[in-house]
C-alpha positions in Angstrom: -34.6 39.5 -30.8 -31.1 40.2 -32.3 -31.2 37.0 -34.3 -34.7 37.9 -35.6 -33.5 41.3 -36.8 -30.4 39.9 -38.4 -32.5 37.3 -40.2 -35.0 39.9 -41.4 -32.1 42.1 -42.7 -30.6 39.1 -44.5 -33.9 38.3 -46.2 -34.4 41.9 -47.3 -30.9 42.0 -48.6 -31.5 38.8 -50.5 -34.7 40.2 -52.1 -32.9 43.5 -53.0 -30.1 41.5 -54.7 -32.7 39.5 -56.7 -34.4 42.7 -57.8 -31.1 44.2 -58.8 -30.2 41.1 -60.8 -33.6 41.2 -62.5 -33.2 44.8 -63.4 -29.8 44.2 -65.1 -31.0 41.2 -67.0 -34.4 42.7 -68.0 -32.6 45.4 -69.9 -31.1 42.8 -72.2 -34.5 41.0 -72.7 -36.2 44.2 -73.6 -33.5 45.6 -75.8 -32.5 42.6 -77.9 -35.6 41.2 -79.5 -36.0 43.9 -82.1 -32.3 43.8 -82.9 -31.9 40.0 -83.0 -35.3 38.7 -84.0 -36.7 41.3 -86.3 -36.2 39.3 -89.5 -37.4 36.1 -87.9 -40.6 37.8 -86.6 -41.3 39.3 -90.0 -41.2 35.9 -91.6 -43.1 34.3 -88.8 -46.6 35.8 -88.3 -47.2 33.4 -85.5 -44.4 35.0 -83.5 -40.9 34.0 -82.3 -39.0 32.6 -79.4 -36.1 33.7 -77.2 -34.1 30.8 -75.7 -33.3 31.3 -72.0 -30.9 28.5 -71.0 -29.7 28.0 -67.4 -27.7 25.4 -65.5 -30.4 24.9 -62.9 -27.9 23.4 -60.4 -26.7 27.0 -60.0 -30.1 28.2 -58.6 -29.8 28.4 -54.8 -26.4 26.7 -54.9 -23.7 29.0 -56.4 -26.2 31.7 -57.0 -28.2 32.0 -53.7 -30.6 34.6 -55.0 -31.4 32.5 -58.1 -34.7 31.0 -57.1 -36.0 34.4 -55.9 -34.8 36.0 -59.2 -36.5 33.3 -61.3 -39.8 33.9 -59.3 -39.6 37.6 -60.0 -39.0 37.0 -63.7 -42.0 34.7 -64.0 -44.1 37.2 -62.0 -43.2 40.1 -64.3 -43.7 38.0 -67.5 -47.3 37.3 -66.4 -47.9 41.0 -66.9 -46.2 41.2 -70.3 -46.8 39.9 -73.8 -44.0 37.4 -73.4 -45.2 34.0 -72.3 -42.8 31.3 -70.9 -42.8 28.0 -72.7 -40.9 24.8 -72.5 -38.6 23.8 -75.4 -41.1 21.2 -76.5 -43.9 23.8 -76.4 -41.9 26.1 -78.6 -41.2 23.4 -81.1 -44.9 22.5 -81.3 -45.9 26.2 -81.7 -43.1 27.1 -84.0 -42.1 24.0 -86.1 -38.5 24.4 -87.2 -37.6 24.9 -90.8 -34.2 23.4 -90.6 -32.0 21.5 -88.1 -28.4 21.6 -87.1 -26.2 18.9 -85.5 -24.3 19.9 -82.4 -21.2 18.1 -81.3 -21.4 16.2 -78.0 -19.8 18.0 -75.1 -20.3 19.4 -71.6 -19.1 22.1 -69.3 -16.9 19.6 -67.5 -13.2 19.5 -67.6 -11.9 19.3 -71.2 -15.4 19.8 -72.5 -16.3 16.1 -72.1 -17.9 13.8 -69.5 -14.9 12.5 -67.7 -15.5 14.5 -64.5 -18.7 12.5 -63.9 -17.9 9.1 -65.5 -14.5 7.6 -64.9 -13.0 4.6 -63.1 -13.6 6.2 -59.7 -17.3 7.0 -60.3 -18.6 4.2 -62.5 -20.0 2.4 -59.5 -22.4 5.2 -58.8 -23.9 4.9 -62.3 -24.4 1.2 -61.9 -26.5 2.0 -58.8 -28.4 4.8 -60.5 -29.4 2.6 -63.4 -30.5 -0.2 -61.0 -32.8 2.2 -59.1 -34.1 3.8 -62.3 -35.0 0.3 -63.6 -36.9 -0.3 -60.4 -38.7 3.0 -60.7 -39.8 2.1 -64.2 -41.3 -1.2 -62.9 -43.1 0.7 -60.1 -44.6 3.3 -62.4 -48.4 3.5 -62.4 -48.7 0.7 -59.9 -51.1 1.3 -57.0 -49.6 1.1 -53.5 -52.6 1.6 -51.1 -51.5 3.0 -47.8 -47.9 3.4 -48.9 -48.0 6.9 -50.5 -45.3 8.2 -48.1 -43.0 5.2 -49.0 -43.4 5.9 -52.7 -42.8 9.6 -52.2 -39.6 8.9 -50.2 -38.4 6.4 -52.8 -38.7 9.1 -55.4 -36.8 11.6 -53.2 -33.9 9.1 -52.6 -33.8 8.3 -56.3 -33.5 12.1 -57.1 -30.7 12.5 -54.6 -28.8 9.5 -55.8 -28.9 10.9 -59.3 -27.3 14.2 -58.2 -24.3 15.0 -60.4 -22.6 16.5 -57.3 -21.5 13.1 -56.0 -19.3 12.1 -59.0 -18.1 15.7 -59.4 -16.9 15.8 -55.8 -15.2 12.4 -56.1 -13.4 13.3 -59.3 -12.2 16.7 -58.0 -11.3 15.1 -54.6 -12.8 18.1 -52.9 -15.0 15.9 -50.6 -14.6 12.4 -51.9 -15.5 10.5 -48.7 -18.6 12.6 -48.1 -19.8 12.1 -51.7 -19.2 8.4 -51.7 -21.1 8.0 -48.4 -24.0 10.1 -49.7 -24.4 8.2 -52.9 -24.2 4.8 -51.2 -26.7 6.0 -48.5 -29.3 7.1 -51.0 -28.9 3.9 -53.0 -29.4 1.8 -49.9 -32.4 3.8 -48.8 -34.1 3.7 -52.2 -33.6 -0.1 -52.3 -35.1 -0.5 -48.9 -38.1 1.7 -49.8 -38.6 -0.3 -53.0 -38.7 -3.5 -50.9 -41.3 -2.0 -48.6 -43.4 -1.0 -51.5 -43.6 -4.3 -53.3 -44.3 -6.5 -50.3 -47.9 -6.9 -49.2 -47.3 -6.3 -45.5 -47.6 -2.8 -44.0 -44.7 -1.1 -42.3 -43.9 -2.2 -38.8 -43.3 0.3 -35.9 -39.5 0.3 -36.4 -39.9 0.9 -40.1 -42.3 3.7 -39.5 -39.8 5.4 -37.3 -37.1 4.9 -39.8 -39.3 6.4 -42.6 -39.9 9.4 -40.4 -36.1 9.9 -40.0 -35.5 9.7 -43.7 -38.4 12.1 -44.4 -36.7 14.6 -42.1 -33.2 14.1 -43.5 -34.1 13.8 -47.2 -37.4 15.8 -47.4 -36.2 18.1 -50.1 -39.4 18.1 -52.2 -42.8 18.7 -50.5 -44.5 17.5 -53.7 -43.4 14.8 -56.1 -44.9 14.2 -59.6 -45.5 10.6 -60.4 -45.1 9.1 -63.9 -48.9 9.4 -64.5 -48.7 13.1 -63.8 -50.4 13.0 -60.4 -48.8 14.8 -57.4 -47.9 12.8 -54.3 
């Protein structure tokens, strides 16, 4: 009972923080359009756009209330005149009149990509590219009776592609752990790929192994396939 009360209190605190964050950021969204976009809107009868850019890795990671905050933002936007759109959607609705060239860079050390790609991490990228090439070959192919295998292959691919692994290796904050995780997801994805392309069904031992991987790496309940269907 004590644990239950503590958990409920933590959840309520989490929601309150999300609401507070939303209130602070909503002031900016409501106050700035007329100040910053008035001229643009006057010259664009079809309307204008406000860019809201986020490092999605922060949601639920460094900013624990981030996913709840984002949910509240979208919920409130549904009751306003503002409509969320992707960058491509905005470009289609509001064709640009001019373009600019941005220099290559990142938020990594020195403003470049060394933190993710260097002599200590290049082996990860070799494995990522190999699995991505396999994923392209598998795209839109039918795999009767192997939907779970295809879904788990996609999960392991996503996890292998995580930028956390090279980051942790380069910063030496958890190098062994990151190397093991990257190697593990690569090996699992490769095994799942082999299960997919062979004509035989999974054996009892392989079924049990698939269940273990689904439990350990079941981060997405739904996966969107290349043809847009959800598996």
